N, C-alpha and C positions, 0 to 999 in steps of 0.2 A: 135149263139148271131151275130155273127161277119158280115154272109154276112145279115143278117136283118137290120145291125144298118143303118140310113141314112147319105148320108153325107152332112154336111152342107156346101152351098154356101154363099160366103160375098162377095156380088160389091159395089166396091166405087165411090163414088160421089163425086168430088173436087169444090167446091166454092171459090172462092176470096170473099173478106168481100164486095166489092162496084159491085158485080154480078149483071148484068140487067135484066131483067124482060125478055126478049125473051129469052133470055141461062139460068134462073132460071127455065125457061115451059117448056125448051129444055129436062133439064134434072131432071126435074119432070116427063114428056113422058117417060124416062127411066128407073127411078125407079119403077114407077107403072109396067112396063115391067117386070121387076126382082122381084117384089114384087110378081107377076103374077105366075111368073116361080116358086114361091117358095125360092126364094133368099132372106139371110139377107141382109137391104141394108148397110153401114159405109158412113154416109155421112158425111163429115168434109170442114173447112173453113181453108184457108192455111193462116195465115200474113206472110207478107214477109217483109223486112227492118220497117219500122216506120209505115205501116198496124197495127201492135199489137196494139195501140193507140185507132183503131175500136171495142174494142173486143166486146163491146153492139151490135155492126151492125151484127155481125157474130153470136152469140147469138139471136137477131131477124131474122134473115136469115134461121136459122135452126129449129125453134119454126114454123116458118109461114111454113116451108117444112114439118115437121111434122104435123101440123093442117089438110094441103093439102091431106097429106097421109091418113087422119084417116082411112076412109073406109074400106081400102083394109088393112092397117097396123098398128101397133101398137108399141108407141115405148120403148123399149127395155132399152136402157142407154139414160138418158138426156143431153144435151149439154155440154159436160167437157171441160175446159183448159188442153193441156197435151203440154207443150213446145212453138211451134209456131203453132200449130193445134189446134181446137175446135171440138172433134169428139161426134159424136151420131149415133146409132145405130136405125135398125126401123126393124124389124121383121113381114114375114106376118101375116094375121089373120088367124084360120084356117078356112077350109069349112065348 
């Protein structure tokens, strides 16, 4: 049984609450590559200092990210704030 077990790889993608469009698209392409390879993607927005005031910006960013990856992955866990980071998990869709 142990030999047949599939090892799940989790790749992380980090955003700031004010991530620019070009940086966003760059990270989106990386996430697509990870999902096509069969890895889970953990996307998170890291809030430093007073940027925790922009919780809504972070959530909007993660939901947009999930919407852009809709064809190749599905959301396992919706955005959730844990301390200074808001995390979300996306798993690849079965072929």
